[in-house]
N, C-alpha and C positions, 0 to 999 in steps of 0.2 A: 425887911422888905427890899431894901436897897440891893441886897445880894441877889434876890430873886429877879428883880428888874434887870440887873446886870447880866445874869444868866440868860434871861429870855431875850434881851436885846442881842447879846452875843450870838445866841442860837439863830435868830432871824438872819443876821448878817452871814453867819457861817453857812446857812441853808443855801444861799445863792451860790456860794462857792462849791458846795457839795453837788447840788442838782445840776449845775452846768459843767461839772467835772473840770473845773478851772485849775490852772497851775497854782497850787497852794503857796508855794514859795514866792510867786509873783504877786499874789493877792494878800499875802500875810502882812506886808507893811501897812497897806491901807486899813486892813482890819484892826491892826494894832494901833494905828493912829486914832481911829474912831473910838475904840475902847478906851484908850488913854485920855482922850478929850472928855469923854462922858463919864468915866468911872475911875479915873486916875490909875489905870492899870499900867504897870511897866510893860515894855514890849515883850519880855520873856513870859510874863504871866499871861498876856493876851494870846501870844503864839501858842502856848501850851494848851490854853482853853480852846483855841481854834482847832487843834489837832484832836483834842478830846471829843469835841462835838462832831467832828467829821467821822470819827470812829465808832460812834454809838447811835442807837436808834432814839428818836425823840418824837414827841407829839407837837408839831408846829402850832396847831390850834391852841394847845394848852399854854404855850408860851405867849401867843398873841393875847390870849385871855388874861394872863398875868399882867401884861403891860396895860391892856385896856382897863382893867379894874384899878391898878395902881395910879393910873393917870387919867382916870375917868373925867375929871373936870379940867384937865390941863391939855387943851387941844394944841397949844403951841409946842409942848414937848412931843406930842404925837407927831406933829408935822416935822419936827426936827428929826425924829427917828425915821420917818419916811424919806426925808431928804437924804439921810446917810445911806439908807437902803438903796435909794435910787443912785447915789454916788458909786456905790459898790457895783451895782448892776452895769452902769455905764463905763466902768473901769476896764471892761473886756468886751468881747463879742456879745451882742444882745440877741436873745432868742425870743420867740413868741411866748415860751413858757415863763420867761422872766416877767413879761408884761402881766401875764395871768397871775403869777404869784404876787406881784406888787399890788395889783388890783384887789385880790382876795384879802391880803393883809390890810390894805387901806380901808376896805369896807368893814372888816371886823374890828379895827381899831376905833371906829367912829360909831359904835353901836351902844354906847352908854346911855 
């Protein structure tokens, strides 16, 4: 289950980079730091995962659902994920779409 959570959290974070068409090399260090703090990923593993997610199709709602189910009773961990997502959003120019994505994820994470 830990691997699924890791993949889902990484996908949420990478999604912001992808939809905003951000400079991946500029955002990669923050992504790697977050993944390292939460999942003990070394920077190369995290960066490789980031590029993998950016190059594939994924169902964001399915990843939010995995997190929601795994952390159903752990609101603190969910808030921590939202805090990190917010940190990534604020690391570059913020768009109205970023706010919408954040709010959608927040609402879905707290539907247990």
